[in-house]
C-alpha positions as CSV (number, residue, x, y, z in Angstrom):
1,X,92.5,115.4,70.2
2,X,94.5,117.4,72.7
3,X,93.4,117.8,76.3
4,X,92.3,121.4,75.7
5,X,90.3,120.4,72.6
6,X,88.6,117.6,74.6
7,X,87.7,119.9,77.5
8,X,86.4,122.6,75.1
9,X,84.2,119.9,73.4
10,X,82.9,118.7,76.8
11,X,82.3,122.3,77.9
12,X,80.3,123.0,74.7
13,X,78.2,119.8,75.0
14,X,75.1,121.8,75.8
15,X,74.9,122.8,72.1
16,X,74.3,119.1,71.1
17,X,72.4,118.2,74.2
18,X,69.1,118.4,72.4
19,X,70.1,115.6,70.1
20,X,70.5,113.1,73.0
21,X,67.2,113.6,74.7
22,X,66.6,109.9,75.5
23,X,69.3,109.8,78.1
24,X,69.7,111.2,81.6
25,X,72.6,113.6,82.1
26,X,74.7,110.9,83.7
27,X,74.0,108.5,80.8
28,X,74.7,111.2,78.3
29,X,78.0,112.1,79.9
30,X,79.0,108.4,80.1
31,X,78.3,108.0,76.3
32,X,80.3,111.1,75.6
33,X,83.2,110.0,77.8
34,X,83.1,106.6,76.0
35,X,83.2,108.3,72.6
36,X,85.3,111.4,73.2
37,X,87.6,110.1,75.9
38,X,88.4,111.2,79.5
39,X,90.4,114.1,80.7
40,X,93.7,114.0,82.6
41,X,93.6,117.4,84.2
42,X,97.2,117.1,85.5
43,X,98.4,117.8,81.9
44,X,97.1,121.4,82.0
45,X,99.2,124.4,82.9
46,X,97.8,126.9,85.3
47,X,96.9,129.3,82.6
48,X,95.1,126.7,80.5
49,X,93.2,125.5,83.6
50,X,92.1,129.0,84.5
51,X,90.9,129.7,81.0
52,X,88.8,126.5,81.1
53,X,87.0,127.4,84.3
54,X,89.2,125.9,87.0
55,X,89.3,127.8,90.2
56,X,92.3,128.4,92.5
57,X,91.5,127.3,96.1
58,X,94.7,128.6,97.6
59,X,97.3,130.7,95.8
60,X,100.0,129.6,98.3
61,X,99.5,125.9,97.6
62,X,98.4,126.5,94.0
63,X,95.6,124.0,94.2
64,X,93.4,124.3,91.1
65,X,89.9,123.0,91.6
66,X,88.1,121.1,88.8
67,X,85.0,122.5,87.3
68,X,81.9,120.4,87.9
69,X,81.2,120.0,84.2
70,X,84.3,117.7,84.1
71,X,83.2,115.4,86.9
72,X,81.9,112.6,84.6
73,X,85.0,112.9,82.4
74,X,87.9,112.3,84.8
75,X,90.6,110.0,83.4
76,X,91.4,107.0,85.6
77,X,94.7,106.8,87.3
78,X,95.3,110.5,88.1
79,X,95.8,111.6,91.7
80,X,93.6,114.5,92.9
81,X,93.8,116.5,96.1
82,X,90.8,117.8,98.1
83,X,90.6,121.2,99.8
84,X,91.2,119.4,103.1
85,X,94.5,117.9,101.8
86,X,93.6,114.3,101.4
87,X,94.2,112.6,98.0
88,X,92.2,110.2,95.9
89,X,93.1,108.2,92.8
90,X,90.5,108.4,90.1
91,X,89.3,104.8,89.6
92,X,86.3,103.4,87.8
93,X,84.6,103.5,91.2
94,X,85.3,107.2,92.0
95,X,81.5,107.9,91.9
96,X,80.7,105.1,94.3
97,X,80.4,106.6,97.8
98,X,81.4,103.2,99.4
99,X,84.7,103.3,97.5
100,X,87.9,104.3,99.3
101,X,88.6,106.6,96.2
102,X,85.2,108.2,96.2
103,X,85.3,111.7,94.8
104,X,82.2,113.7,95.9
105,X,80.4,115.5,93.2
106,X,79.3,118.3,95.5
107,X,80.4,121.6,94.1
108,X,80.5,125.3,95.1
109,X,80.9,128.2,92.7
110,X,81.1,125.8,89.8
111,X,84.0,123.7,91.1
112,X,84.5,120.4,92.9
113,X,86.3,120.2,96.2
114,X,89.1,118.3,94.4
115,X,91.8,119.6,92.2
116,X,95.5,119.4,91.2
117,X,98.6,121.4,91.3
118,X,100.0,122.4,87.9
119,X,103.7,121.4,87.4
120,X,104.8,124.6,85.8
């Protein structure tokens, strides 16, 4: 499955949400990430990212912010940049606020405060 197909599947997960009613959203997303895989957003072009709901924080720096719906699906090992300029590596502990690589799940206008710069 390509990165775009994976993201489209994750994005459309609400269609099948009713079949997984026994789980919290976090548990459901963990089960989906385990079965579908995780997303390396750095593989996307700017056009692909924008079509999938990413936002541009700053056109000069070309920082593309990650949509909140992908928070639970980030692939380990990729480097993300925050709107304040600091970087984090996505590790299995990225959701643990005591981790040095903690990535906050707070979002505004549908996007996290973390993103990437497409290589195009």
